[in-house]
C-alpha positions as CSV (number, residue, x, y, z in Angstrom):
1,M,4.1,-12.7,-21.2
2,K,3.9,-13.9,-17.6
3,P,0.5,-15.0,-16.4
4,N,-1.1,-12.5,-14.0
5,K,-1.1,-14.7,-10.9
6,R,-3.1,-13.2,-8.1
7,T,-2.5,-14.2,-4.5
8,T,-3.7,-12.8,-1.2
9,A,-1.6,-11.8,1.7
10,T,-2.1,-10.2,5.1
11,C,-0.2,-7.0,5.9
12,P,1.9,-7.4,9.1
13,L,1.5,-3.7,9.9
14,C,-2.2,-3.1,9.6
15,G,-3.7,-6.7,9.3
16,Q,-5.4,-5.8,6.0
17,I,-5.8,-8.7,3.5
18,Y,-4.7,-7.5,0.1
19,I,-4.4,-8.8,-3.5
20,D,-2.2,-6.2,-5.1
21,H,1.6,-6.3,-5.5
22,P,3.2,-5.8,-2.1
23,A,5.4,-2.9,-1.1
24,I,8.7,-3.4,0.8
25,S,8.8,-1.7,4.2
26,R,11.2,1.1,4.6
27,A,11.8,0.0,8.2
28,D,13.9,-3.0,7.2
29,N,13.9,-3.2,3.4
30,E,12.7,-6.8,3.7
31,T,9.2,-7.1,5.0
32,L,6.4,-7.2,2.5
33,I,3.5,-4.9,3.4
34,C,0.3,-3.8,1.7
35,P,0.4,-1.0,-0.8
36,D,-1.5,1.4,1.6
37,C,1.1,0.9,4.3
38,G,3.9,1.3,1.7
39,T,2.3,4.6,0.7
40,R,2.0,5.7,4.3
41,E,5.6,5.0,5.0
42,A,6.6,7.0,2.0
43,L,4.4,9.9,2.9
44,Q,5.6,9.8,6.5
45,G,9.2,10.1,5.2
46,L,8.1,13.3,3.5
47,G,6.7,14.6,6.8
48,I,3.0,14.4,5.7
49,D,0.7,14.0,8.7
50,A,-1.7,11.1,9.2
51,T,-4.8,13.1,8.2
52,E,-3.3,14.2,4.9
53,Q,-2.1,10.6,4.3
54,D,-5.7,9.3,4.7
55,K,-6.9,11.8,2.1
56,I,-4.2,10.8,-0.4
57,I,-4.8,7.1,0.1
58,E,-8.6,7.7,-0.4
59,S,-7.8,9.6,-3.6
60,I,-5.6,6.7,-4.8
61,H,-8.5,4.2,-4.1
62,R,-11.0,6.4,-6.0
63,C,-8.7,6.7,-9.0
64,K,-8.0,3.0,-9.0
65,A,-11.7,2.2,-8.8
66,N,-12.3,4.3,-11.9
67,L,-9.7,2.3,-13.8
68,D,-11.2,-1.1,-13.0
C-alpha cells in the first residue's frame, strides 16, 4: 500500500491553498487545480449557473466534513 503523502498546493485559478488531490483543468487538460475549481469547471460544462454551483460545492464540503 502506498503511503498517504499529503502535500499542499495553491490553485492557479482561485488562489486557494488545498491539500486534497488536484483536479486537471478542462481548459488545457494539463493544469492542476483545486477540487472546487475542478467541480466548478465540470458544472459549468453542464450549464449550471454560479449560484447553483456554490450550493453544490457547499453540500460537498458538508458531506466531506461528516466523513472526517
